[in-house]
Backbone atoms as SQL, in Angstrom:
CREATE TABLE atoms (id INTEGER PRIMARY KEY, chain TEXT, resi INTEGER, resn TEXT, atom TEXT, x REAL, y REAL, z REAL);
INSERT INTO atoms VALUES
  (1, 'A', 1, 'MET', 'N', -39.511, 1.061, -16.249),
  (2, 'A', 1, 'MET', 'CA', -38.524, 0.065, -16.549),
  (3, 'A', 1, 'MET', 'C', -37.836, -0.338, -15.251),
  (4, 'A', 2, 'SER', 'N', -37.588, -1.626, -15.113),
  (5, 'A', 2, 'SER', 'CA', -36.892, -2.141, -13.930),
  (6, 'A', 2, 'SER', 'C', -35.399, -2.186, -14.195),
  (7, 'A', 3, 'ILE', 'N', -34.643, -1.522, -13.346),
  (8, 'A', 3, 'ILE', 'CA', -33.194, -1.536, -13.498),
  (9, 'A', 3, 'ILE', 'C', -32.536, -2.023, -12.219),
  (10, 'A', 4, 'ARG', 'N', -31.371, -2.591, -12.381),
  (11, 'A', 4, 'ARG', 'CA', -30.559, -3.057, -11.261),
  (12, 'A', 4, 'ARG', 'C', -29.382, -2.100, -11.152),
  (13, 'A', 5, 'THR', 'N', -29.118, -1.603, -9.963),
  (14, 'A', 5, 'THR', 'CA', -28.011, -0.676, -9.737),
  (15, 'A', 5, 'THR', 'C', -27.026, -1.313, -8.772),
  (16, 'A', 6, 'LEU', 'N', -25.763, -1.342, -9.175),
  (17, 'A', 6, 'LEU', 'CA', -24.712, -1.888, -8.332),
  (18, 'A', 6, 'LEU', 'C', -23.945, -0.726, -7.719),
  (19, 'A', 7, 'VAL', 'N', -23.986, -0.643, -6.380),
  (20, 'A', 7, 'VAL', 'CA', -23.353, 0.446, -5.643),
  (21, 'A', 7, 'VAL', 'C', -22.223, -0.137, -4.798),
  (22, 'A', 8, 'GLU', 'N', -21.068, 0.502, -4.846),
  (23, 'A', 8, 'GLU', 'CA', -19.918, 0.086, -4.038),
  (24, 'A', 8, 'GLU', 'C', -19.739, 1.086, -2.903),
  (25, 'A', 9, 'ILE', 'N', -19.583, 0.580, -1.680),
  (26, 'A', 9, 'ILE', 'CA', -19.373, 1.444, -0.522),
  (27, 'A', 9, 'ILE', 'C', -18.031, 1.084, 0.106),
  (28, 'A', 10, 'ASN', 'N', -17.155, 2.049, 0.226),
  (29, 'A', 10, 'ASN', 'CA', -15.853, 1.852, 0.849),
  (30, 'A', 10, 'ASN', 'C', -16.072, 1.540, 2.331),
  (31, 'A', 11, 'HIS', 'N', -15.590, 0.390, 2.762),
  (32, 'A', 11, 'HIS', 'CA', -15.803, -0.051, 4.140),
  (33, 'A', 11, 'HIS', 'C', -15.245, 0.946, 5.157),
  (34, 'A', 12, 'ASP', 'N', -14.142, 1.602, 4.825),
  (35, 'A', 12, 'ASP', 'CA', -13.547, 2.577, 5.746),
  (36, 'A', 12, 'ASP', 'C', -14.455, 3.786, 5.964),
  (37, 'A', 13, 'GLN', 'N', -15.325, 4.072, 5.004),
  (38, 'A', 13, 'GLN', 'CA', -16.226, 5.217, 5.101),
  (39, 'A', 13, 'GLN', 'C', -17.616, 4.838, 5.601),
  (40, 'A', 14, 'LEU', 'N', -17.895, 3.560, 5.691),
  (41, 'A', 14, 'LEU', 'CA', -19.239, 3.089, 6.012),
  (42, 'A', 14, 'LEU', 'C', -19.768, 3.640, 7.329),
  (43, 'A', 15, 'HIS', 'N', -18.928, 3.691, 8.358),
  (44, 'A', 15, 'HIS', 'CA', -19.382, 4.173, 9.671),
  (45, 'A', 15, 'HIS', 'C', -19.796, 5.644, 9.628),
  (46, 'A', 16, 'ALA', 'N', -19.170, 6.438, 8.768),
  (47, 'A', 16, 'ALA', 'CA', -19.484, 7.866, 8.695),
  (48, 'A', 16, 'ALA', 'C', -20.804, 8.133, 7.974),
  (49, 'A', 17, 'LEU', 'N', -21.249, 7.194, 7.144),
  (50, 'A', 17, 'LEU', 'CA', -22.467, 7.418, 6.364),
  (51, 'A', 17, 'LEU', 'C', -23.724, 7.502, 7.231),
  (52, 'A', 18, 'LYS', 'N', -23.712, 6.845, 8.382),
  (53, 'A', 18, 'LYS', 'CA', -24.910, 6.878, 9.233),
  (54, 'A', 18, 'LYS', 'C', -25.179, 8.274, 9.784),
  (55, 'A', 19, 'TRP', 'N', -24.164, 9.133, 9.761),
  (56, 'A', 19, 'TRP', 'CA', -24.346, 10.491, 10.268),
  (57, 'A', 19, 'TRP', 'C', -24.836, 11.450, 9.191),
  (58, 'A', 20, 'ASP', 'N', -24.854, 11.006, 7.944),
  (59, 'A', 20, 'ASP', 'CA', -25.287, 11.870, 6.845),
  (60, 'A', 20, 'ASP', 'C', -26.497, 11.253, 6.147),
  (61, 'A', 21, 'VAL', 'N', -27.616, 11.244, 6.837),
  (62, 'A', 21, 'VAL', 'CA', -28.845, 10.637, 6.328),
  (63, 'A', 21, 'VAL', 'C', -29.326, 11.352, 5.067),
  (64, 'A', 22, 'GLU', 'N', -29.138, 12.646, 5.003),
  (65, 'A', 22, 'GLU', 'CA', -29.573, 13.415, 3.833),
  (66, 'A', 22, 'GLU', 'C', -28.868, 12.941, 2.561),
  (67, 'A', 23, 'PHE', 'N', -27.591, 12.596, 2.662),
  (68, 'A', 23, 'PHE', 'CA', -26.856, 12.069, 1.511),
  (69, 'A', 23, 'PHE', 'C', -27.541, 10.817, 0.980),
  (70, 'A', 24, 'TRP', 'N', -27.910, 9.890, 1.890),
  (71, 'A', 24, 'TRP', 'CA', -28.564, 8.647, 1.472),
  (72, 'A', 24, 'TRP', 'C', -29.937, 8.899, 0.883),
  (73, 'A', 25, 'GLU', 'N', -30.686, 9.824, 1.470),
  (74, 'A', 25, 'GLU', 'CA', -32.006, 10.158, 0.932),
  (75, 'A', 25, 'GLU', 'C', -31.891, 10.659, -0.500),
  (76, 'A', 26, 'ASN', 'N', -30.948, 11.554, -0.740),
  (77, 'A', 26, 'ASN', 'CA', -30.755, 12.091, -2.090),
  (78, 'A', 26, 'ASN', 'C', -30.284, 11.014, -3.060),
  (79, 'A', 27, 'LEU', 'N', -29.367, 10.174, -2.628),
  (80, 'A', 27, 'LEU', 'CA', -28.853, 9.117, -3.493),
  (81, 'A', 27, 'LEU', 'C', -29.973, 8.180, -3.937),
  (82, 'A', 28, 'VAL', 'N', -30.752, 7.685, -2.989),
  (83, 'A', 28, 'VAL', 'CA', -31.830, 6.750, -3.312),
  (84, 'A', 28, 'VAL', 'C', -32.893, 7.423, -4.175),
  (85, 'A', 29, 'ALA', 'N', -33.214, 8.667, -3.884),
  (86, 'A', 29, 'ALA', 'CA', -34.212, 9.387, -4.672),
  (87, 'A', 29, 'ALA', 'C', -33.762, 9.567, -6.118),
  (88, 'A', 30, 'GLN', 'N', -32.475, 9.782, -6.332),
  (89, 'A', 30, 'GLN', 'CA', -31.975, 10.034, -7.681),
  (90, 'A', 30, 'GLN', 'C', -31.652, 8.761, -8.456),
  (91, 'A', 31, 'LEU', 'N', -31.549, 7.626, -7.791),
  (92, 'A', 31, 'LEU', 'CA', -31.254, 6.376, -8.492),
  (93, 'A', 31, 'LEU', 'C', -32.367, 5.985, -9.452),
  (94, 'A', 32, 'GLY', 'N', -33.594, 6.301, -9.106),
  (95, 'A', 32, 'GLY', 'CA', -34.725, 5.929, -9.951),
  (96, 'A', 32, 'GLY', 'C', -34.919, 6.819, -11.160),
  (97, 'A', 33, 'GLY', 'N', -34.266, 7.950, -11.189),
  (98, 'A', 33, 'GLY', 'CA', -34.432, 8.870, -12.311),
  (99, 'A', 33, 'GLY', 'C', -33.290, 8.781, -13.295),
  (100, 'A', 34, 'THR', 'N', -33.137, 9.837, -14.064),
  (101, 'A', 34, 'THR', 'CA', -32.110, 9.844, -15.105),
  (102, 'A', 34, 'THR', 'C', -30.822, 10.522, -14.657),
  (103, 'A', 35, 'HIS', 'N', -30.783, 11.069, -13.448),
  (104, 'A', 35, 'HIS', 'CA', -29.613, 11.818, -12.987),
  (105, 'A', 35, 'HIS', 'C', -28.328, 10.995, -13.099),
  (106, 'A', 36, 'TYR', 'N', -28.302, 9.832, -12.478),
  (107, 'A', 36, 'TYR', 'CA', -27.098, 9.004, -12.509),
  (108, 'A', 36, 'TYR', 'C', -26.997, 8.204, -13.799),
  (109, 'A', 37, 'SER', 'N', -28.125, 7.870, -14.406),
  (110, 'A', 37, 'SER', 'CA', -28.084, 7.127, -15.668),
  (111, 'A', 37, 'SER', 'C', -27.320, 7.896, -16.730),
  (112, 'A', 38, 'SER', 'N', -27.593, 9.174, -16.846),
  (113, 'A', 38, 'SER', 'CA', -26.896, 9.976, -17.857),
  (114, 'A', 38, 'SER', 'C', -25.417, 10.114, -17.519),
  (115, 'A', 39, 'ARG', 'N', -25.088, 10.234, -16.249),
  (116, 'A', 39, 'ARG', 'CA', -23.672, 10.318, -15.851),
  (117, 'A', 39, 'ARG', 'C', -22.942, 9.009, -16.129),
  (118, 'A', 40, 'LEU', 'N', -23.623, 7.868, -15.935),
  (119, 'A', 40, 'LEU', 'CA', -23.008, 6.577, -16.239),
  (120, 'A', 40, 'LEU', 'C', -22.774, 6.415, -17.736),
  (121, 'A', 41, 'ILE', 'N', -23.706, 6.892, -18.538),
  (122, 'A', 41, 'ILE', 'CA', -23.528, 6.838, -19.992),
  (123, 'A', 41, 'ILE', 'C', -22.326, 7.676, -20.398),
  (124, 'A', 42, 'GLU', 'N', -22.214, 8.867, -19.833),
  (125, 'A', 42, 'GLU', 'CA', -21.072, 9.735, -20.133),
  (126, 'A', 42, 'GLU', 'C', -19.755, 9.102, -19.681),
  (127, 'A', 43, 'ALA', 'N', -19.792, 8.326, -18.600),
  (128, 'A', 43, 'ALA', 'CA', -18.577, 7.685, -18.086),
  (129, 'A', 43, 'ALA', 'C', -18.152, 6.501, -18.954),
  (130, 'A', 44, 'ASN', 'N', -19.024, 6.094, -19.868),
  (131, 'A', 44, 'ASN', 'CA', -18.701, 5.059, -20.855),
  (132, 'A', 44, 'ASN', 'C', -18.218, 3.754, -20.214),
  (133, 'A', 45, 'GLY', 'N', -18.999, 3.249, -19.264),
  (134, 'A', 45, 'GLY', 'CA', -18.684, 1.964, -18.649),
  (135, 'A', 45, 'GLY', 'C', -17.818, 2.031, -17.407),
  (136, 'A', 46, 'ARG', 'N', -17.335, 3.201, -17.078),
  (137, 'A', 46, 'ARG', 'CA', -16.521, 3.346, -15.866),
  (138, 'A', 46, 'ARG', 'C', -17.429, 3.718, -14.690),
  (139, 'A', 47, 'PRO', 'N', -17.053, 3.333, -13.475),
  (140, 'A', 47, 'PRO', 'CA', -17.835, 3.727, -12.296),
  (141, 'A', 47, 'PRO', 'C', -17.794, 5.241, -12.096),
  (142, 'A', 48, 'ILE', 'N', -18.806, 5.772, -11.422),
  (143, 'A', 48, 'ILE', 'CA', -18.800, 7.198, -11.093),
  (144, 'A', 48, 'ILE', 'C', -18.735, 7.356, -9.577),
  (145, 'A', 49, 'ASP', 'N', -17.908, 8.277, -9.141),
  (146, 'A', 49, 'ASP', 'CA', -17.712, 8.552, -7.721),
  (147, 'A', 49, 'ASP', 'C', -18.783, 9.530, -7.265),
  (148, 'A', 50, 'ILE', 'N', -19.565, 9.121, -6.272),
  (149, 'A', 50, 'ILE', 'CA', -20.651, 9.953, -5.753),
  (150, 'A', 50, 'ILE', 'C', -20.174, 10.788, -4.571),
  (151, 'A', 51, 'GLY', 'N', -19.154, 10.327, -3.885),
  (152, 'A', 51, 'GLY', 'CA', -18.667, 10.983, -2.680),
  (153, 'A', 51, 'GLY', 'C', -18.959, 10.128, -1.468),
  (154, 'A', 52, 'HIS', 'N', -18.381, 10.475, -0.337),
  (155, 'A', 52, 'HIS', 'CA', -18.580, 9.729, 0.916),
  (156, 'A', 52, 'HIS', 'C', -18.172, 8.267, 0.777),
  (157, 'A', 53, 'GLY', 'N', -17.222, 7.960, -0.105),
  (158, 'A', 53, 'GLY', 'CA', -16.789, 6.579, -0.282),
  (159, 'A', 53, 'GLY', 'C', -17.770, 5.714, -1.046),
  (160, 'A', 54, 'VAL', 'N', -18.691, 6.333, -1.789),
  (161, 'A', 54, 'VAL', 'CA', -19.714, 5.601, -2.541),
  (162, 'A', 54, 'VAL', 'C', -19.476, 5.788, -4.036),
  (163, 'A', 55, 'ARG', 'N', -19.543, 4.669, -4.774),
  (164, 'A', 55, 'ARG', 'CA', -19.449, 4.716, -6.231),
  (165, 'A', 55, 'ARG', 'C', -20.587, 3.903, -6.824),
  (166, 'A', 56, 'ILE', 'N', -21.132, 4.387, -7.931),
  (167, 'A', 56, 'ILE', 'CA', -22.092, 3.595, -8.689),
  (168, 'A', 56, 'ILE', 'C', -21.288, 2.870, -9.756),
  (169, 'A', 57, 'ILE', 'N', -21.346, 1.553, -9.710),
  (170, 'A', 57, 'ILE', 'CA', -20.562, 0.732, -10.616),
  (171, 'A', 57, 'ILE', 'C', -21.270, 0.593, -11.957),
  (172, 'A', 58, 'MET', 'N', -22.565, 0.264, -11.934),
  (173, 'A', 58, 'MET', 'CA', -23.310, 0.109, -13.177),
  (174, 'A', 58, 'MET', 'C', -24.800, 0.082, -12.917),
  (175, 'A', 59, 'GLN', 'N', -25.556, 0.314, -13.982),
  (176, 'A', 59, 'GLN', 'CA', -26.994, 0.119, -13.984),
  (177, 'A', 59, 'GLN', 'C', -27.329, -0.713, -15.211),
  (178, 'A', 60, 'ARG', 'N', -28.139, -1.738, -15.015),
  (179, 'A', 60, 'ARG', 'CA', -28.543, -2.620, -16.101),
  (180, 'A', 60, 'ARG', 'C', -30.012, -2.972, -15.930),
  (181, 'A', 61, 'HIS', 'N', -30.656, -3.363, -17.031),
  (182, 'A', 61, 'HIS', 'CA', -32.015, -3.874, -16.956),
  (183, 'A', 61, 'HIS', 'C', -31.996, -5.130, -16.091),
  (184, 'A', 62, 'HIS', 'N', -33.038, -5.334, -15.320),
  (185, 'A', 62, 'HIS', 'CA', -33.046, -6.446, -14.359),
  (186, 'A', 62, 'HIS', 'C', -32.906, -7.808, -15.029),
  (187, 'A', 63, 'SER', 'N', -33.262, -7.926, -16.301),
  (188, 'A', 63, 'SER', 'CA', -33.168, -9.225, -16.973),
  (189, 'A', 63, 'SER', 'C', -31.785, -9.489, -17.568),
  (190, 'A', 64, 'THR', 'N', -30.915, -8.484, -17.559),
  (191, 'A', 64, 'THR', 'CA', -29.566, -8.654, -18.088),
  (192, 'A', 64, 'THR', 'C', -28.703, -9.371, -17.060),
  (193, 'A', 65, 'GLU', 'N', -28.084, -10.458, -17.484),
  (194, 'A', 65, 'GLU', 'CA', -27.198, -11.176, -16.572),
  (195, 'A', 65, 'GLU', 'C', -25.893, -10.406, -16.416),
  (196, 'A', 66, 'CYS', 'N', -25.417, -10.329, -15.195),
  (197, 'A', 66, 'CYS', 'CA', -24.132, -9.687, -14.952),
  (198, 'A', 66, 'CYS', 'C', -23.490, -10.347, -13.738),
  (199, 'A', 67, 'SER', 'N', -22.200, -10.131, -13.596),
  (200, 'A', 67, 'SER', 'CA', -21.480, -10.699, -12.465),
  (201, 'A', 67, 'SER', 'C', -20.412, -9.720, -12.005),
  (202, 'A', 68, 'VAL', 'N', -20.010, -9.897, -10.765),
  (203, 'A', 68, 'VAL', 'CA', -18.944, -9.092, -10.174),
  (204, 'A', 68, 'VAL', 'C', -17.809, -10.053, -9.860),
  (205, 'A', 69, 'LYS', 'N', -16.624, -9.720, -10.336),
  (206, 'A', 69, 'LYS', 'CA', -15.484, -10.612, -10.164),
  (207, 'A', 69, 'LYS', 'C', -14.365, -9.892, -9.428),
  (208, 'A', 70, 'SER', 'N', -13.883, -10.519, -8.375),
  (209, 'A', 70, 'SER', 'CA', -12.706, -10.022, -7.664),
  (210, 'A', 70, 'SER', 'C', -11.587, -11.031, -7.877),
  (211, 'A', 71, 'GLU', 'N', -10.450, -10.782, -7.278),
  (212, 'A', 71, 'GLU', 'CA', -9.366, -11.748, -7.435),
  (213, 'A', 71, 'GLU', 'C', -9.652, -13.047, -6.683),
  (214, 'A', 72, 'TYR', 'N', -10.654, -13.042, -5.812),
  (215, 'A', 72, 'TYR', 'CA', -10.948, -14.221, -5.002),
  (216, 'A', 72, 'TYR', 'C', -12.153, -15.018, -5.482),
  (217, 'A', 73, 'GLU', 'N', -13.160, -14.345, -6.022),
  (218, 'A', 73, 'GLU', 'CA', -14.359, -15.058, -6.450),
  (219, 'A', 73, 'GLU', 'C', -15.171, -14.233, -7.439),
  (220, 'A', 74, 'GLU', 'N', -16.126, -14.901, -8.077),
  (221, 'A', 74, 'GLU', 'CA', -17.050, -14.245, -8.994),
  (222, 'A', 74, 'GLU', 'C', -18.465, -14.490, -8.491),
  (223, 'A', 75, 'VAL', 'N', -19.261, -13.425, -8.408),
  (224, 'A', 75, 'VAL', 'CA', -20.634, -13.512, -7.932),
  (225, 'A', 75, 'VAL', 'C', -21.557, -13.119, -9.073),
  (226, 'A', 76, 'LYS', 'N', -22.480, -14.011, -9.424),
  (227, 'A', 76, 'LYS', 'CA', -23.457, -13.709, -10.468),
  (228, 'A', 76, 'LYS', 'C', -24.667, -13.050, -9.827),
  (229, 'A', 77, 'LEU', 'N', -25.096, -11.950, -10.420),
  (230, 'A', 77, 'LEU', 'CA', -26.230, -11.201, -9.874),
  (231, 'A', 77, 'LEU', 'C', -27.489, -11.511, -10.647);
């Protein structure tokens, strides 16, 4: 199944992430499985904090329309 994952990265933490390559390897490896999917279901629509300033906002089927809205603009994905 094709899924779309929306990940939020705190800009203040972004520079530190390049020093922790193992964190990124694990994150990407687990995105394709059920590890984070089950945690998102348990969170009941709320984002989950992964650590290192990274949060998974949502996962949806690629054909599902969704958008991200801030106080300044709305972006359709």
